[in-house]
C-alpha positions in Angstrom: -71.2 20.2 -3.1 -74.5 19.6 -1.3 -77.6 18.4 -3.1 -79.3 21.2 -5.0 -83.0 21.8 -4.7 -83.4 23.1 -8.2 -81.1 21.1 -10.5 -82.1 23.1 -13.6 -80.9 26.4 -12.0 -77.6 24.9 -10.8 -76.9 23.3 -14.1 -77.8 26.5 -16.0 -75.3 28.4 -13.8 -72.6 25.8 -14.5 -73.4 25.7 -18.2 -73.1 29.5 -18.5 -69.9 29.5 -16.4 -68.1 26.6 -18.1 -69.6 25.5 -21.4 -67.7 27.8 -23.7 -64.4 27.2 -22.0 -64.8 23.4 -22.2 -65.8 23.6 -25.8 -62.8 25.9 -26.6 -60.4 23.6 -24.7 -61.7 20.4 -26.2 -62.0 22.0 -29.6 -58.3 22.4 -29.8 -57.7 18.6 -29.4 -60.8 17.6 -31.4 -63.1 19.0 -34.1 -64.7 22.0 -32.5 -68.2 21.0 -33.6 -67.8 17.5 -32.2 -66.4 19.1 -29.0 -69.5 21.3 -28.7 -71.7 18.2 -29.2 -69.8 16.1 -26.7 -69.9 18.9 -24.0 -73.6 19.4 -24.6 -74.2 15.6 -24.3 -72.2 15.6 -21.1 -74.3 18.3 -19.6 -77.4 16.3 -20.5 -75.9 13.2 -18.9 -75.2 15.3 -15.8 -78.8 16.6 -15.7 -80.1 13.1 -15.9 -77.9 12.0 -12.9 -77.9 15.3 -11.1 -78.5 13.9 -7.6 -75.3 11.9 -7.9 -73.2 14.4 -9.9 -74.1 17.3 -7.6 -72.7 15.4 -4.7 -69.2 15.2 -6.4 -66.5 17.6 -5.3 -66.1 18.7 -8.9 -69.2 18.3 -11.1 -67.6 20.2 -13.9 -64.7 17.7 -13.7 -67.3 14.9 -14.2 -68.8 16.7 -17.1 -65.4 17.2 -18.7 -64.5 13.6 -18.3 -67.8 12.5 -19.9 -67.2 14.8 -22.8 -63.6 13.6 -23.3 -64.7 10.0 -23.1 -67.4 10.6 -25.8 -64.9 12.3 -28.1 -62.3 9.5 -27.6 -65.0 6.8 -28.2 -66.1 8.6 -31.4 -62.5 8.8 -32.6 -62.0 5.1 -31.9 -65.3 4.3 -33.7 -64.3 6.4 -36.7 -60.9 4.7 -36.9 -62.6 1.2 -36.7 -65.0 2.1 -39.4 -62.2 3.4 -41.6 -60.2 0.2 -41.0 -63.2 -2.0 -41.8 -63.8 0.1 -45.0 -60.2 -0.5 -46.1 -60.5 -4.3 -45.9 -64.1 -4.6 -47.1 -64.7 -6.1 -50.5 -66.0 -3.8 -53.1 -69.3 -5.0 -54.6 -69.5 -5.4 -58.3 -72.3 -4.3 -60.7 -73.4 -8.0 -60.6 -75.6 -7.0 -57.7 -77.7 -4.8 -60.0 -78.1 -7.3 -62.9 -81.8 -7.8 -63.8 -81.6 -11.5 -63.0 -80.3 -10.8 -59.5 -82.9 -8.1 -58.9 -85.6 -10.5 -60.1 -84.3 -13.3 -57.8 -84.3 -10.8 -54.9 -87.9 -9.8 -55.6 -89.1 -13.4 -55.8 -87.3 -14.4 -52.6 -88.6 -11.4 -50.7 -92.0 -13.0 -50.6 -90.5 -15.9 -48.6 -90.2 -15.9 -44.8 -86.7 -14.8 -43.7 -85.5 -18.2 -42.5 -86.6 -19.9 -45.7 -85.1 -17.0 -47.8 -81.7 -17.3 -46.1 -81.8 -21.1 -46.4 -82.3 -20.8 -50.2 -79.5 -18.3 -50.6 -77.0 -20.3 -48.5 -77.9 -23.5 -50.4 -78.0 -22.2 -53.9 -75.7 -19.2 -53.9 -73.1 -20.1 -51.2 -73.3 -23.8 -52.0 -73.5 -24.9 -48.4 -74.7 -28.3 -47.5 -77.9 -28.9 -45.5 -75.8 -29.6 -42.4 -73.7 -26.5 -42.8 -76.8 -24.4 -43.2 -78.3 -26.1 -40.1 -75.3 -25.1 -38.1 -75.3 -21.5 -39.3 -79.1 -21.1 -38.6 -79.1 -23.2 -35.4 -81.8 -25.5 -36.7 -81.9 -29.2 -37.6 -80.9 -30.5 -41.0 -84.4 -31.7 -41.5 -85.7 -28.2 -41.0 -83.3 -27.1 -43.7 -84.6 -29.7 -46.1 -88.2 -28.7 -45.2 -87.4 -25.0 -45.8 -85.8 -25.8 -49.2 -88.8 -28.0 -50.2 -91.2 -25.2 -49.1 -89.3 -22.6 -51.0 -89.3 -24.7 -54.2 -93.0 -25.4 -53.9 -93.8 -21.7 -53.3 -91.6 -20.5 -56.2 -92.9 -23.2 -58.5 -96.4 -22.1 -57.8 -95.5 -18.5 -58.4 -93.8 -19.3 -61.7 -96.7 -21.5 -62.8 -99.2 -18.7 -62.0 -97.1 -16.3 -64.1 -97.1 -18.6 -67.1 -100.9 -19.3 -67.0 
């Protein structure tokens, strides 16, 4: 196919000629709504690359392949998410205990690196060296972060009492 001067007109023609058939065909193998979305996304991808796609012998074949790839990728992703959900640990109501919520609120005021240092040290019981390895910092930075966190939290608690 030669390059088209008006890509919108050519794609509109292809869309009207082949969209419903592609959706019907792919809707047999996959969920019909997902098939419609995938075909529409494939047409959008074709529009974005029309100078290349228009030069192919079979632009509809390219659109079909893109739609099928999207559907297969989504199917694989859904299966992976399901597999992960099957092996993931269910959280317990301990996450909603008032003490845990209070701790989260107090730690939220700390910078992220200090916050994660505190949680790894006190809740995961990791050593300073282990935390340094996890965070990619030196052990002295871990010690400094812990000291900073203690000072900030001590100040906050002291202000609360006064």
